[in-house]
PDB file of N, CA, C and O in Angstrom:
ATOM      1  N   MET A   1      52.629 108.499 110.185  1.00  0.00           N
ATOM      2  CA  MET A   1      53.401 108.460 108.960  1.00  0.00           C
ATOM      3  C   MET A   1      54.639 109.354 109.068  1.00  0.00           C
ATOM      4  O   MET A   1      55.736 108.963 108.671  1.00  0.00           O
ATOM      5  N   LYS A   2      54.444 110.570 109.616  1.00  0.00           N
ATOM      6  CA  LYS A   2      55.570 111.490 109.762  1.00  0.00           C
ATOM      7  C   LYS A   2      56.657 110.883 110.640  1.00  0.00           C
ATOM      8  O   LYS A   2      57.847 111.117 110.426  1.00  0.00           O
ATOM      9  N   LYS A   3      56.230 110.091 111.644  1.00  0.00           N
ATOM     10  CA  LYS A   3      57.182 109.461 112.558  1.00  0.00           C
ATOM     11  C   LYS A   3      58.074 108.479 111.795  1.00  0.00           C
ATOM     12  O   LYS A   3      59.275 108.410 112.056  1.00  0.00           O
ATOM     13  N   TYR A   4      57.503 107.724 110.859  1.00  0.00           N
ATOM     14  CA  TYR A   4      58.274 106.759 110.082  1.00  0.00           C
ATOM     15  C   TYR A   4      59.228 107.448 109.104  1.00  0.00           C
ATOM     16  O   TYR A   4      60.365 107.013 108.920  1.00  0.00           O
ATOM     17  N   VAL A   5      58.759 108.509 108.493  1.00  0.00           N
ATOM     18  CA  VAL A   5      59.602 109.256 107.554  1.00  0.00           C
ATOM     19  C   VAL A   5      60.776 109.874 108.306  1.00  0.00           C
ATOM     20  O   VAL A   5      61.909 109.825 107.827  1.00  0.00           O
ATOM     21  N   LEU A   6      60.520 110.452 109.474  1.00  0.00           N
ATOM     22  CA  LEU A   6      61.581 111.050 110.274  1.00  0.00           C
ATOM     23  C   LEU A   6      62.585 109.990 110.723  1.00  0.00           C
ATOM     24  O   LEU A   6      63.792 110.225 110.687  1.00  0.00           O
ATOM     25  N   SER A   7      62.093 108.826 111.145  1.00  0.00           N
ATOM     26  CA  SER A   7      62.976 107.734 111.560  1.00  0.00           C
ATOM     27  C   SER A   7      63.850 107.272 110.393  1.00  0.00           C
ATOM     28  O   SER A   7      65.052 107.067 110.560  1.00  0.00           O
ATOM     29  N   ALA A   8      63.255 107.111 109.224  1.00  0.00           N
ATOM     30  CA  ALA A   8      64.000 106.679 108.040  1.00  0.00           C
ATOM     31  C   ALA A   8      65.041 107.729 107.660  1.00  0.00           C
ATOM     32  O   ALA A   8      66.156 107.379 107.274  1.00  0.00           O
ATOM     33  N   LEU A   9      64.692 109.011 107.765  1.00  0.00           N
ATOM     34  CA  LEU A   9      65.621 110.082 107.444  1.00  0.00           C
ATOM     35  C   LEU A   9      66.801 110.091 108.411  1.00  0.00           C
ATOM     36  O   LEU A   9      67.943 110.296 107.998  1.00  0.00           O
ATOM     37  N   ILE A  10      66.535 109.872 109.678  1.00  0.00           N
ATOM     38  CA  ILE A  10      67.604 109.825 110.682  1.00  0.00           C
ATOM     39  C   ILE A  10      68.531 108.650 110.424  1.00  0.00           C
ATOM     40  O   ILE A  10      69.750 108.809 110.480  1.00  0.00           O
ATOM     41  N   ILE A  11      67.991 107.490 110.146  1.00  0.00           N
ATOM     42  CA  ILE A  11      68.795 106.293 109.879  1.00  0.00           C
ATOM     43  C   ILE A  11      69.647 106.484 108.629  1.00  0.00           C
ATOM     44  O   ILE A  11      70.830 106.146 108.634  1.00  0.00           O
ATOM     45  N   CYS A  12      69.069 107.016 107.569  1.00  0.00           N
ATOM     46  CA  CYS A  12      69.832 107.256 106.334  1.00  0.00           C
ATOM     47  C   CYS A  12      70.954 108.259 106.580  1.00  0.00           C
ATOM     48  O   CYS A  12      72.061 108.079 106.074  1.00  0.00           O
ATOM     49  N   SER A  13      70.688 109.307 107.344  1.00  0.00           N
ATOM     50  CA  SER A  13      71.717 110.299 107.660  1.00  0.00           C
ATOM     51  C   SER A  13      72.862 109.668 108.426  1.00  0.00           C
ATOM     52  O   SER A  13      74.027 109.964 108.162  1.00  0.00           O
ATOM     53  N   MET A  14      72.537 108.794 109.380  1.00  0.00           N
ATOM     54  CA  MET A  14      73.577 108.124 110.159  1.00  0.00           C
ATOM     55  C   MET A  14      74.458 107.265 109.258  1.00  0.00           C
ATOM     56  O   MET A  14      75.678 107.242 109.418  1.00  0.00           O
ATOM     57  N   ILE A  15      73.848 106.569 108.323  1.00  0.00           N
ATOM     58  CA  ILE A  15      74.603 105.710 107.410  1.00  0.00           C
ATOM     59  C   ILE A  15      75.513 106.557 106.522  1.00  0.00           C
ATOM     60  O   ILE A  15      76.686 106.228 106.342  1.00  0.00           O
ATOM     61  N   VAL A  16      74.983 107.635 105.971  1.00  0.00           N
ATOM     62  CA  VAL A  16      75.768 108.488 105.085  1.00  0.00           C
ATOM     63  C   VAL A  16      76.927 109.125 105.836  1.00  0.00           C
ATOM     64  O   VAL A  16      78.061 109.093 105.359  1.00  0.00           O
ATOM     65  N   PHE A  17      76.664 109.698 106.998  1.00  0.00           N
ATOM     66  CA  PHE A  17      77.725 110.401 107.732  1.00  0.00           C
ATOM     67  C   PHE A  17      78.720 109.463 108.390  1.00  0.00           C
ATOM     68  O   PHE A  17      79.847 109.872 108.668  1.00  0.00           O
ATOM     69  N   SER A  18      78.340 108.220 108.647  1.00  0.00           N
ATOM     70  CA  SER A  18      79.310 107.289 109.217  1.00  0.00           C
ATOM     71  C   SER A  18      80.378 106.942 108.191  1.00  0.00           C
ATOM     72  O   SER A  18      81.504 106.622 108.573  1.00  0.00           O
ATOM     73  N   GLY A  19      80.060 106.995 106.895  1.00  0.00           N
ATOM     74  CA  GLY A  19      81.024 106.709 105.845  1.00  0.00           C
ATOM     75  C   GLY A  19      81.947 107.870 105.529  1.00  0.00           C
ATOM     76  O   GLY A  19      82.942 107.693 104.827  1.00  0.00           O
ATOM     77  N   CYS A  20      81.634 109.058 106.034  1.00  0.00           N
ATOM     78  CA  CYS A  20      82.449 110.225 105.739  1.00  0.00           C
ATOM     79  C   CYS A  20      83.840 110.139 106.346  1.00  0.00           C
ATOM     80  O   CYS A  20      84.793 110.666 105.772  1.00  0.00           O
ATOM     81  N   ALA A  21      83.976 109.493 107.482  1.00  0.00           N
ATOM     82  CA  ALA A  21      85.275 109.422 108.149  1.00  0.00           C
ATOM     83  C   ALA A  21      86.099 108.232 107.687  1.00  0.00           C
ATOM     84  O   ALA A  21      87.225 108.046 108.150  1.00  0.00           O
ATOM     85  N   ALA A  22      85.565 107.432 106.793  1.00  0.00           N
ATOM     86  CA  ALA A  22      86.294 106.255 106.332  1.00  0.00           C
ATOM     87  C   ALA A  22      87.611 106.663 105.701  1.00  0.00           C
ATOM     88  O   ALA A  22      87.659 107.566 104.866  1.00  0.00           O
ATOM     89  N   GLY A  23      88.668 105.996 106.101  1.00  0.00           N
ATOM     90  CA  GLY A  23      89.970 106.277 105.533  1.00  0.00           C
ATOM     91  C   GLY A  23      90.779 107.276 106.323  1.00  0.00           C
ATOM     92  O   GLY A  23      91.928 107.541 105.967  1.00  0.00           O
ATOM     93  N   TYR A  24      90.222 107.847 107.391  1.00  0.00           N
ATOM     94  CA  TYR A  24      90.958 108.806 108.219  1.00  0.00           C
ATOM     95  C   TYR A  24      91.324 108.174 109.549  1.00  0.00           C
ATOM     96  O   TYR A  24      90.514 107.472 110.154  1.00  0.00           O
ATOM     97  N   VAL A  25      92.537 108.422 110.001  1.00  0.00           N
ATOM     98  CA  VAL A  25      93.012 107.936 111.300  1.00  0.00           C
ATOM     99  C   VAL A  25      93.654 109.104 112.050  1.00  0.00           C
ATOM    100  O   VAL A  25      94.087 110.083 111.442  1.00  0.00           O
ATOM    101  N   ASP A  26      93.707 108.986 113.389  1.00  0.00           N
ATOM    102  CA  ASP A  26      94.269 110.057 114.220  1.00  0.00           C
ATOM    103  C   ASP A  26      95.760 110.252 114.002  1.00  0.00           C
ATOM    104  O   ASP A  26      96.252 111.380 114.035  1.00  0.00           O
ATOM    105  N   SER A  27      96.479 109.162 113.779  1.00  0.00           N
ATOM    106  CA  SER A  27      97.920 109.259 113.528  1.00  0.00           C
ATOM    107  C   SER A  27      98.293 108.238 112.464  1.00  0.00           C
ATOM    108  O   SER A  27      97.704 107.161 112.376  1.00  0.00           O
ATOM    109  N   GLN A  28      99.270 108.594 111.672  1.00  0.00           N
ATOM    110  CA  GLN A  28      99.678 107.672 110.609  1.00  0.00           C
ATOM    111  C   GLN A  28     100.459 106.510 111.207  1.00  0.00           C
ATOM    112  O   GLN A  28     101.198 106.695 112.174  1.00  0.00           O
ATOM    113  N   PRO A  29     100.305 105.315 110.644  1.00  0.00           N
ATOM    114  CA  PRO A  29     101.062 104.157 111.128  1.00  0.00           C
ATOM    115  C   PRO A  29     102.565 104.376 110.971  1.00  0.00           C
ATOM    116  O   PRO A  29     103.010 105.197 110.169  1.00  0.00           O
ATOM    117  N   ALA A  30     103.323 103.631 111.746  1.00  0.00           N
ATOM    118  CA  ALA A  30     104.788 103.714 111.667  1.00  0.00           C
ATOM    119  C   ALA A  30     105.251 103.301 110.271  1.00  0.00           C
ATOM    120  O   ALA A  30     104.602 102.501 109.597  1.00  0.00           O
ATOM    121  N   ASP A  31     106.374 103.858 109.857  1.00  0.00           N
ATOM    122  CA  ASP A  31     106.949 103.491 108.563  1.00  0.00           C
ATOM    123  C   ASP A  31     107.282 102.007 108.536  1.00  0.00           C
ATOM    124  O   ASP A  31     107.714 101.436 109.537  1.00  0.00           O
ATOM    125  N   VAL A  32     107.077 101.394 107.379  1.00  0.00           N
ATOM    126  CA  VAL A  32     107.364  99.976 107.185  1.00  0.00           C
ATOM    127  C   VAL A  32     108.575  99.866 106.256  1.00  0.00           C
ATOM    128  O   VAL A  32     108.644 100.550 105.235  1.00  0.00           O
ATOM    129  N   VAL A  33     109.521  99.009 106.614  1.00  0.00           N
ATOM    130  CA  VAL A  33     110.684  98.787 105.757  1.00  0.00           C
ATOM    131  C   VAL A  33     110.301  97.724 104.736  1.00  0.00           C
ATOM    132  O   VAL A  33     109.947  96.600 105.092  1.00  0.00           O
ATOM    133  N   ASP A  34     110.378  98.095 103.473  1.00  0.00           N
ATOM    134  CA  ASP A  34     110.008  97.198 102.383  1.00  0.00           C
ATOM    135  C   ASP A  34     111.285  96.658 101.747  1.00  0.00           C
ATOM    136  O   ASP A  34     112.108  97.439 101.270  1.00  0.00           O
ATOM    137  N   VAL A  35     111.465  95.349 101.729  1.00  0.00           N
ATOM    138  CA  VAL A  35     112.656  94.734 101.144  1.00  0.00           C
ATOM    139  C   VAL A  35     112.474  94.692  99.630  1.00  0.00           C
ATOM    140  O   VAL A  35     111.548  94.061  99.119  1.00  0.00           O
ATOM    141  N   GLN A  36     113.361  95.368  98.929  1.00  0.00           N
ATOM    142  CA  GLN A  36     113.219  95.532  97.489  1.00  0.00           C
ATOM    143  C   GLN A  36     113.717  94.341  96.686  1.00  0.00           C
ATOM    144  O   GLN A  36     113.061  93.949  95.721  1.00  0.00           O
ATOM    145  N   GLY A  37     114.823  93.764  97.038  1.00  0.00           N
ATOM    146  CA  GLY A  37     115.340  92.638  96.261  1.00  0.00           C
ATOM    147  C   GLY A  37     115.882  93.073  94.915  1.00  0.00           C
ATOM    148  O   GLY A  37     116.099  94.261  94.680  1.00  0.00           O
ATOM    149  N   VAL A  38     116.100  92.113  94.032  1.00  0.00           N
ATOM    150  CA  VAL A  38     116.697  92.359  92.718  1.00  0.00           C
ATOM    151  C   VAL A  38     115.599  92.390  91.655  1.00  0.00           C
ATOM    152  O   VAL A  38     114.683  91.567  91.666  1.00  0.00           O
ATOM    153  N   ALA A  39     115.708  93.348  90.742  1.00  0.00           N
ATOM    154  CA  ALA A  39     114.725  93.460  89.655  1.00  0.00           C
ATOM    155  C   ALA A  39     114.742  92.215  88.789  1.00  0.00           C
ATOM    156  O   ALA A  39     115.816  91.683  88.508  1.00  0.00           O
ATOM    157  N   PRO A  40     113.571  91.729  88.353  1.00  0.00           N
ATOM    158  CA  PRO A  40     113.525  90.539  87.501  1.00  0.00           C
ATOM    159  C   PRO A  40     113.977  90.807  86.070  1.00  0.00           C
ATOM    160  O   PRO A  40     114.172  89.866  85.301  1.00  0.00           O
ATOM    161  N   GLY A  41     114.145  92.066  85.704  1.00  0.00           N
ATOM    162  CA  GLY A  41     114.582  92.407  84.354  1.00  0.00           C
ATOM    163  C   GLY A  41     114.884  93.887  84.258  1.00  0.00           C
ATOM    164  O   GLY A  41     114.544  94.652  85.161  1.00  0.00           O
ATOM    165  N   PRO A  42     115.524  94.302  83.164  1.00  0.00           N
ATOM    166  CA  PRO A  42     115.935  95.702  83.028  1.00  0.00           C
ATOM    167  C   PRO A  42     114.780  96.694  82.880  1.00  0.00           C
ATOM    168  O   PRO A  42     114.946  97.877  83.178  1.00  0.00           O
ATOM    169  N   ASP A  43     113.627  96.236  82.431  1.00  0.00           N
ATOM    170  CA  ASP A  43     112.506  97.152  82.210  1.00  0.00           C
ATOM    171  C   ASP A  43     111.514  97.171  83.380  1.00  0.00           C
ATOM    172  O   ASP A  43     110.379  97.620  83.222  1.00  0.00           O
ATOM    173  N   TYR A  44     111.940  96.684  84.553  1.00  0.00           N
ATOM    174  CA  TYR A  44     111.075  96.659  85.725  1.00  0.00           C
ATOM    175  C   TYR A  44     111.395  97.820  86.655  1.00  0.00           C
ATOM    176  O   TYR A  44     112.548  98.240  86.759  1.00  0.00           O
ATOM    177  N   ILE A  45     110.383  98.332  87.325  1.00  0.00           N
ATOM    178  CA  ILE A  45     110.585  99.362  88.344  1.00  0.00           C
ATOM    179  C   ILE A  45     109.946  98.889  89.649  1.00  0.00           C
ATOM    180  O   ILE A  45     109.036  98.059  89.653  1.00  0.00           O
ATOM    181  N   TRP A  46     110.442  99.432  90.741  1.00  0.00           N
ATOM    182  CA  TRP A  46     109.942  99.054  92.056  1.00  0.00           C
ATOM    183  C   TRP A  46     108.715  99.904  92.405  1.00  0.00           C
ATOM    184  O   TRP A  46     108.762 101.134  92.376  1.00  0.00           O
ATOM    185  N   ILE A  47     107.622  99.218  92.735  1.00  0.00           N
ATOM    186  CA  ILE A  47     106.402  99.872  93.214  1.00  0.00           C
ATOM    187  C   ILE A  47     106.390  99.647  94.724  1.00  0.00           C
ATOM    188  O   ILE A  47     106.154  98.530  95.185  1.00  0.00           O
ATOM    189  N   GLY A  48     106.641 100.690  95.485  1.00  0.00           N
ATOM    190  CA  GLY A  48     106.733 100.564  96.945  1.00  0.00           C
ATOM    191  C   GLY A  48     105.430 100.090  97.565  1.00  0.00           C
ATOM    192  O   GLY A  48     104.366 100.174  96.952  1.00  0.00           O
ATOM    193  N   GLY A  49     105.532  99.590  98.791  1.00  0.00           N
ATOM    194  CA  GLY A  49     104.358  99.103  99.500  1.00  0.00           C
ATOM    195  C   GLY A  49     103.270 100.158  99.621  1.00  0.00           C
ATOM    196  O   GLY A  49     103.515 101.349  99.432  1.00  0.00           O
ATOM    197  N   ASP A  50     102.080  99.709  99.935  1.00  0.00           N
ATOM    198  CA  ASP A  50     100.910 100.564  99.906  1.00  0.00           C
ATOM    199  C   ASP A  50      99.993 100.243 101.075  1.00  0.00           C
ATOM    200  O   ASP A  50      99.877  99.088 101.484  1.00  0.00           O
ATOM    201  N   TRP A  51      99.349 101.258 101.604  1.00  0.00           N
ATOM    202  CA  TRP A  51      98.349 101.079 102.655  1.00  0.00           C
ATOM    203  C   TRP A  51      96.967 101.011 102.018  1.00  0.00           C
ATOM    204  O   TRP A  51      96.655 101.798 101.124  1.00  0.00           O
ATOM    205  N   THR A  52      96.139 100.076 102.472  1.00  0.00           N
ATOM    206  CA  THR A  52      94.779  99.927 101.963  1.00  0.00           C
ATOM    207  C   THR A  52      93.805 100.001 103.129  1.00  0.00           C
ATOM    208  O   THR A  52      94.034  99.387 104.171  1.00  0.00           O
ATOM    209  N   TRP A  53      92.726 100.743 102.961  1.00  0.00           N
ATOM    210  CA  TRP A  53      91.699 100.862 103.992  1.00  0.00           C
ATOM    211  C   TRP A  53      90.835  99.604 103.955  1.00  0.00           C
ATOM    212  O   TRP A  53      90.234  99.285 102.929  1.00  0.00           O
ATOM    213  N   SER A  54      90.777  98.890 105.086  1.00  0.00           N
ATOM    214  CA  SER A  54      90.020  97.640 105.140  1.00  0.00           C
ATOM    215  C   SER A  54      89.525  97.393 106.552  1.00  0.00           C
ATOM    216  O   SER A  54      90.317  97.343 107.493  1.00  0.00           O
ATOM    217  N   GLY A  55      88.231  97.241 106.702  1.00  0.00           N
ATOM    218  CA  GLY A  55      87.653  96.918 108.005  1.00  0.00           C
ATOM    219  C   GLY A  55      87.874  97.987 109.062  1.00  0.00           C
ATOM    220  O   GLY A  55      88.000  97.664 110.243  1.00  0.00           O
ATOM    221  N   GLY A  56      87.925  99.252 108.663  1.00  0.00           N
ATOM    222  CA  GLY A  56      88.075 100.343 109.601  1.00  0.00           C
ATOM    223  C   GLY A  56      89.504 100.644 110.012  1.00  0.00           C
ATOM    224  O   GLY A  56      89.730 101.375 110.977  1.00  0.00           O
ATOM    225  N   ALA A  57      90.475 100.088 109.292  1.00  0.00           N
ATOM    226  CA  ALA A  57      91.886 100.339 109.611  1.00  0.00           C
ATOM    227  C   ALA A  57      92.722 100.206 108.340  1.00  0.00           C
ATOM    228  O   ALA A  57      92.286  99.613 107.354  1.00  0.00           O
ATOM    229  N   TYR A  58      93.921 100.765 108.383  1.00  0.00           N
ATOM    230  CA  TYR A  58      94.835 100.614 107.254  1.00  0.00           C
ATOM    231  C   TYR A  58      95.621  99.317 107.388  1.00  0.00           C
ATOM    232  O   TYR A  58      96.079  98.960 108.473  1.00  0.00           O
ATOM    233  N   VAL A  59      95.768  98.619 106.266  1.00  0.00           N
ATOM    234  CA  VAL A  59      96.487  97.351 106.202  1.00  0.00           C
ATOM    235  C   VAL A  59      97.620  97.519 105.192  1.00  0.00           C
ATOM    236  O   VAL A  59      97.412  98.049 104.100  1.00  0.00           O
ATOM    237  N   TRP A  60      98.816  97.068 105.560  1.00  0.00           N
ATOM    238  CA  TRP A  60      99.990  97.198 104.703  1.00  0.00           C
ATOM    239  C   TRP A  60     100.046  96.101 103.657  1.00  0.00           C
ATOM    240  O   TRP A  60      99.826  94.929 103.962  1.00  0.00           O
ATOM    241  N   HIS A  61     100.343  96.485 102.416  1.00  0.00           N
ATOM    242  CA  HIS A  61     100.580  95.541 101.325  1.00  0.00           C
ATOM    243  C   HIS A  61     101.998  95.789 100.830  1.00  0.00           C
ATOM    244  O   HIS A  61     102.341  96.907 100.444  1.00  0.00           O
ATOM    245  N   ALA A  62     102.808  94.760 100.843  1.00  0.00           N
ATOM    246  CA  ALA A  62     104.222  94.881 100.475  1.00  0.00           C
ATOM    247  C   ALA A  62     104.389  95.338  99.030  1.00  0.00           C
ATOM    248  O   ALA A  62     103.511  95.130  98.193  1.00  0.00           O
ATOM    249  N   GLY A  63     105.537  95.969  98.753  1.00  0.00           N
ATOM    250  CA  GLY A  63     105.848  96.429  97.410  1.00  0.00           C
ATOM    251  C   GLY A  63     106.142  95.278  96.463  1.00  0.00           C
ATOM    252  O   GLY A  63     106.247  94.125  96.883  1.00  0.00           O
ATOM    253  N   HIS A  64     106.271  95.597  95.191  1.00  0.00           N
ATOM    254  CA  HIS A  64     106.523  94.568  94.175  1.00  0.00           C
ATOM    255  C   HIS A  64     107.195  95.202  92.956  1.00  0.00           C
ATOM    256  O   HIS A  64     107.199  96.423  92.795  1.00  0.00           O
ATOM    257  N   TRP A  65     107.744  94.374  92.131  1.00  0.00           N
ATOM    258  CA  TRP A  65     108.325  94.801  90.871  1.00  0.00           C
ATOM    259  C   TRP A  65     107.248  94.792  89.800  1.00  0.00           C
ATOM    260  O   TRP A  65     106.421  93.882  89.761  1.00  0.00           O
ATOM    261  N   ALA A  66     107.249  95.791  88.934  1.00  0.00           N
ATOM    262  CA  ALA A  66     106.281  95.847  87.832  1.00  0.00           C
ATOM    263  C   ALA A  66     106.992  96.375  86.591  1.00  0.00           C
ATOM    264  O   ALA A  66     107.959  97.130  86.691  1.00  0.00           O
ATOM    265  N   ARG A  67     106.514  95.979  85.446  1.00  0.00           N
ATOM    266  CA  ARG A  67     107.075  96.483  84.196  1.00  0.00           C
ATOM    267  C   ARG A  67     106.744  97.971  84.082  1.00  0.00           C
ATOM    268  O   ARG A  67     105.634  98.403  84.394  1.00  0.00           O
ATOM    269  N   GLY A  68     107.737  98.744  83.627  1.00  0.00           N
ATOM    270  CA  GLY A  68     107.509 100.168  83.423  1.00  0.00           C
ATOM    271  C   GLY A  68     106.471 100.405  82.343  1.00  0.00           C
ATOM    272  O   GLY A  68     106.254  99.561  81.474  1.00  0.00           O
ATOM    273  N   ARG A  69     105.848 101.537  82.407  1.00  0.00           N
ATOM    274  CA  ARG A  69     104.867 101.922  81.391  1.00  0.00           C
ATOM    275  C   ARG A  69     105.496 103.034  80.571  1.00  0.00           C
ATOM    276  O   ARG A  69     105.720 104.141  81.061  1.00  0.00           O
ATOM    277  N   GLY A  70     105.773 102.724  79.335  1.00  0.00           N
ATOM    278  CA  GLY A  70     106.495 103.642  78.450  1.00  0.00           C
ATOM    279  C   GLY A  70     106.087 105.100  78.579  1.00  0.00           C
ATOM    280  O   GLY A  70     104.918 105.440  78.403  1.00  0.00           O
ATOM    281  N   GLY A  71     107.044 105.956  78.884  1.00  0.00           N
ATOM    282  CA  GLY A  71     106.787 107.384  78.961  1.00  0.00           C
ATOM    283  C   GLY A  71     106.098 107.843  80.235  1.00  0.00           C
ATOM    284  O   GLY A  71     105.806 109.030  80.382  1.00  0.00           O
ATOM    285  N   ARG A  72     105.832 106.930  81.155  1.00  0.00           N
ATOM    286  CA  ARG A  72     105.155 107.300  82.394  1.00  0.00           C
ATOM    287  C   ARG A  72     106.058 106.983  83.570  1.00  0.00           C
ATOM    288  O   ARG A  72     106.929 106.118  83.480  1.00  0.00           O
ATOM    289  N   SER A  73     105.848 107.685  84.671  1.00  0.00           N
ATOM    290  CA  SER A  73     106.634 107.420  85.872  1.00  0.00           C
ATOM    291  C   SER A  73     105.690 107.134  87.047  1.00  0.00           C
ATOM    292  O   SER A  73     104.541 107.575  87.066  1.00  0.00           O
ATOM    293  N   TRP A  74     106.205 106.393  88.015  1.00  0.00           N
ATOM    294  CA  TRP A  74     105.428 106.012  89.185  1.00  0.00           C
ATOM    295  C   TRP A  74     105.579 107.080  90.265  1.00  0.00           C
ATOM    296  O   TRP A  74     106.696 107.480  90.595  1.00  0.00           O
ATOM    297  N   THR A  75     104.458 107.541  90.815  1.00  0.00           N
ATOM    298  CA  THR A  75     104.454 108.474  91.934  1.00  0.00           C
ATOM    299  C   THR A  75     104.107 107.680  93.185  1.00  0.00           C
ATOM    300  O   THR A  75     103.046 107.059  93.265  1.00  0.00           O
ATOM    301  N   THR A  76     105.008 107.705  94.159  1.00  0.00           N
ATOM    302  CA  THR A  76     104.841 106.934  95.389  1.00  0.00           C
ATOM    303  C   THR A  76     103.700 107.484  96.228  1.00  0.00           C
ATOM    304  O   THR A  76     103.462 108.691  96.250  1.00  0.00           O
ATOM    305  N   GLY A  77     102.988 106.585  96.926  1.00  0.00           N
ATOM    306  CA  GLY A  77     101.917 106.992  97.823  1.00  0.00           C
ATOM    307  C   GLY A  77     102.462 107.795  98.994  1.00  0.00           C
ATOM    308  O   GLY A  77     103.655 107.747  99.293  1.00  0.00           O
ATOM    309  N   ARG A  78     101.569 108.540  99.659  1.00  0.00           N
ATOM    310  CA  ARG A  78     102.008 109.383 100.776  1.00  0.00           C
ATOM    311  C   ARG A  78     100.851 109.623 101.752  1.00  0.00           C
ATOM    312  O   ARG A  78      99.679 109.487 101.400  1.00  0.00           O
ATOM    313  N   TRP A  79     101.205 109.974 102.952  1.00  0.00           N
ATOM    314  CA  TRP A  79     100.225 110.349 103.965  1.00  0.00           C
ATOM    315  C   TRP A  79      99.914 111.833 103.834  1.00  0.00           C
ATOM    316  O   TRP A  79     100.813 112.653 103.644  1.00  0.00           O
ATOM    317  N   GLU A  80      98.634 112.170 103.938  1.00  0.00           N
ATOM    318  CA  GLU A  80      98.214 113.561 103.933  1.00  0.00           C
ATOM    319  C   GLU A  80      97.491 113.842 105.238  1.00  0.00           C
ATOM    320  O   GLU A  80      96.721 113.012 105.721  1.00  0.00           O
ATOM    321  N   HIS A  81      97.738 115.003 105.805  1.00  0.00           N
ATOM    322  CA  HIS A  81      97.099 115.380 107.056  1.00  0.00           C
ATOM    323  C   HIS A  81      96.091 116.492 106.784  1.00  0.00           C
ATOM    324  O   HIS A  81      96.394 117.477 106.111  1.00  0.00           O
ATOM    325  N   GLY A  82      94.891 116.312 107.320  1.00  0.00           N
ATOM    326  CA  GLY A  82      93.843 117.308 107.146  1.00  0.00           C
ATOM    327  C   GLY A  82      93.062 117.486 108.438  1.00  0.00           C
ATOM    328  O   GLY A  82      93.458 116.974 109.485  1.00  0.00           O
ATOM    329  N   ALA A  83      91.979 118.194 108.363  1.00  0.00           N
ATOM    330  CA  ALA A  83      91.148 118.495 109.535  1.00  0.00           C
ATOM    331  C   ALA A  83      90.587 117.236 110.200  1.00  0.00           C
ATOM    332  O   ALA A  83      90.388 117.216 111.414  1.00  0.00           O
ATOM    333  N   ARG A  84      90.333 116.188 109.415  1.00  0.00           N
ATOM    334  CA  ARG A  84      89.761 114.950 109.977  1.00  0.00           C
ATOM    335  C   ARG A  84      90.816 113.937 110.383  1.00  0.00           C
ATOM    336  O   ARG A  84      90.474 112.883 110.918  1.00  0.00           O
ATOM    337  N   GLY A  85      92.085 114.223 110.146  1.00  0.00           N
ATOM    338  CA  GLY A  85      93.155 113.305 110.526  1.00  0.00           C
ATOM    339  C   GLY A  85      94.048 112.986 109.338  1.00  0.00           C
ATOM    340  O   GLY A  85      94.155 113.766 108.392  1.00  0.00           O
ATOM    341  N   TYR A  86      94.683 111.829 109.408  1.00  0.00           N
ATOM    342  CA  TYR A  86      95.593 111.387 108.349  1.00  0.00           C
ATOM    343  C   TYR A  86      94.858 110.470 107.382  1.00  0.00           C
ATOM    344  O   TYR A  86      93.996 109.686 107.777  1.00  0.00           O
ATOM    345  N   ARG A  87      95.218 110.585 106.108  1.00  0.00           N
ATOM    346  CA  ARG A  87      94.643 109.738 105.075  1.00  0.00           C
ATOM    347  C   ARG A  87      95.734 109.385 104.078  1.00  0.00           C
ATOM    348  O   ARG A  87      96.559 110.228 103.727  1.00  0.00           O
ATOM    349  N   TRP A  88      95.737 108.135 103.621  1.00  0.00           N
ATOM    350  CA  TRP A  88      96.730 107.653 102.669  1.00  0.00           C
ATOM    351  C   TRP A  88      96.264 107.957 101.245  1.00  0.00           C
ATOM    352  O   TRP A  88      95.140 107.636 100.859  1.00  0.00           O
ATOM    353  N   ARG A  89      97.144 108.576 100.486  1.00  0.00           N
ATOM    354  CA  ARG A  89      96.914 108.804  99.053  1.00  0.00           C
ATOM    355  C   ARG A  89      97.759 107.788  98.304  1.00  0.00           C
ATOM    356  O   ARG A  89      98.988 107.824  98.359  1.00  0.00           O
ATOM    357  N   ARG A  90      97.103 106.899  97.618  1.00  0.00           N
ATOM    358  CA  ARG A  90      97.789 105.812  96.927  1.00  0.00           C
ATOM    359  C   ARG A  90      98.708 106.299  95.836  1.00  0.00           C
ATOM    360  O   ARG A  90      98.510 107.370  95.261  1.00  0.00           O
ATOM    361  N   GLY A  91      99.739 105.481  95.552  1.00  0.00           N
ATOM    362  CA  GLY A  91     100.636 105.771  94.455  1.00  0.00           C
ATOM    363  C   GLY A  91      99.894 105.586  93.130  1.00  0.00           C
ATOM    364  O   GLY A  91      98.867 104.911  93.066  1.00  0.00           O
ATOM    365  N   HIS A  92     100.435 106.198  92.081  1.00  0.00           N
ATOM    366  CA  HIS A  92      99.792 106.099  90.763  1.00  0.00           C
ATOM    367  C   HIS A  92     100.806 106.363  89.656  1.00  0.00           C
ATOM    368  O   HIS A  92     101.896 106.889  89.882  1.00  0.00           O
ATOM    369  N   TRP A  93     100.400 105.975  88.448  1.00  0.00           N
ATOM    370  CA  TRP A  93     101.219 106.224  87.256  1.00  0.00           C
ATOM    371  C   TRP A  93     100.927 107.604  86.743  1.00  0.00           C
ATOM    372  O   TRP A  93     101.507 108.026  85.742  1.00  0.00           O
TER     373      TRP A  93
END
């Protein structure tokens, strides 16, 4: 019985700790040039492209125009470097 409990504990630990590094990479991807184009209206702001963690790697999603949110401003996403590597912090209102 102890053998099964120990095996289950080891497997669960592996699953938990394998998810800890999700979203970290050794080096940040090269900058992507996002074509902005013309705003569809006066109350639109440009939301720059964004990196999304998918399948063990970052995937680029192009920017888009969005209606402004009264009294709020958009903060662009950025790369942060830490002990485990680089991680993308998404933009937000």
